[in-house]
N, C-alpha and C positions, 0 to 999 in steps of 0.2 A: 479587788476587795468585795465588790458587789456580787460577783460570781461566786466567791467563796461563801459569802453569807447565804446566797440563794441555794448553793449546793448543800450547805449545812441545814438549812431549813427544809429542803426537799428530803434530805436523809432522815431527819427527824420525823417528817410526815410519813415517809415510806416505812420507817420502823414502827411507828404507831399504827399504820394501816395493817402491817403484818400481824401486830399484836391483836388488833381488832378482829381480823379473820380468824385467828386461833381462838379467840374468846367467843366469837360467833359459832364456830364449830362445836365447842364444848357446851355452849348453851343450847344449841339445837339438840344435842344428845340428851341433855338433862330435861328439856322441855318435852321432848317426844315421850318421856316416861310419865308425864303428868296425867293424873286422872282426878276426877272429883265425883263423890257419891253424895246424893241428897235423898232424904226421905220425906214422904208426905202422908197425910191422913193417918196421923198416929202410927207411923212406920208400916202402914199397910202397903205402901208403894215405895219402892227404892230404885233409883236410876243411877247409872254411872256413865260419865262421858269421858272421852279421851281428851288429849291436849288441844285438839282442834274443836272441841265442843260437840263432837259426834257421839250420839247415844251408842254405847257398846254393851250395856246390860240393863235389863229391866227385871225386877223381881216383885212378886205380889205375896202378901201374907195370906194365910188360909181364909181369913175373914174379909178379903178385899171385895167380895161380891155383896157384902152388906151395904156397900155404896152403890149409888146409881151409875150407870154408864157415863153420863155426862159429867158427873163428879170425878170419876176415874180419869176421863179424858182431860178435863181441865187441870187436874192436879199432876198428871204426867207431864203435860205441856209446861206447867209452872216449875216443876221439879227439874226438868231438863234445862229450862232457861236459867234457873238458879245455879245448877251445876256448871253450865257453860260459863256463866259470869264468874263463878269461883275459880275455874281453871284458867280463865283469861286473866284474872287479877294475879294469880300465882305466876303465870307466864311473864306478866309485866314486872313483877318483883324480881324475877330472875334476870330480866334485862337492865334493871337499874344500874348496877356497877358498870356494865359495858357502855351504857348511854352516858354515864358520868365521864368515863375515859374518853369517849368520842367527843364530848363537849369541851374537854381540856385540850384537844388537838387544835392546831391552827387551821383556820379555813383557807381554802384556796385563794379567796379574795384578800386575805391578810398577807399572803405570800407574793401573789402576782397582782400588781395594781391594775384595777379595772376588771379583773376576773369576776364572774358572777359567783354568788353564794349558791352552790348547786342544791343544797338542802332546801332552800326556800322555793326552788322551782318545782319540787315534787308535789303533785296534787294530793290532797287527802281524800281518801275513799269515804263515801257516805256510810253511815251505820245502816245495816239491813233492818227491815222491819221485824218486829217480834209478834205481829198478828198476821193471821192469814189474809190473802188478797180478797178484795171485794168481788164476789162473783159477777156483779154488774159490769165490772171492768175487764172480765176475761175476754180474750180475743173471740171474734165471731168468724166462722168459716163461710164459704161461698153460699151456703144454703141459708145463712142467717142463724144457725144453731151455735150455741156457745162452743168454743173450742176445748181442748183438753185442759184439765186443771193443773197439770204439771208440765213445765217445759223440759223435764228430764224424761218422763215416761208416763204413760197411763196404763197401769197394770191391773185393771179391774176385770181381766179375763177370767 
């Protein structure tokens, strides 16, 4: 009798898992198509980011040079951050039904006595900074000079 109950619970869990995977695949397709566009400086600056918050388009109005370069730079940065936040929020909205179904499924610890709740073992990633790094904290090379500003590449050639 215990084996039958365990078998039924496991079948329910596997069926739910299959449904989750199908839902995830569909959401991934829909999320990949997300973009967000934000304007700044009375529509003189327009930026568009993709679903990952990566800048994919920047447009300037004819009168953008009426602004100072620092103002343009600050507003591009703020607009990209706003667009990235918008697309991230829309991505979270897409995930809501899937997360609700996931939360309705029994946890492994509810089926197998003493089993850990695997979800609680997953560490949360810290939020990345929205400001540039402090130049005083840049790495220093063997000569004592500050190292490159980017860990990806220094393309100032």
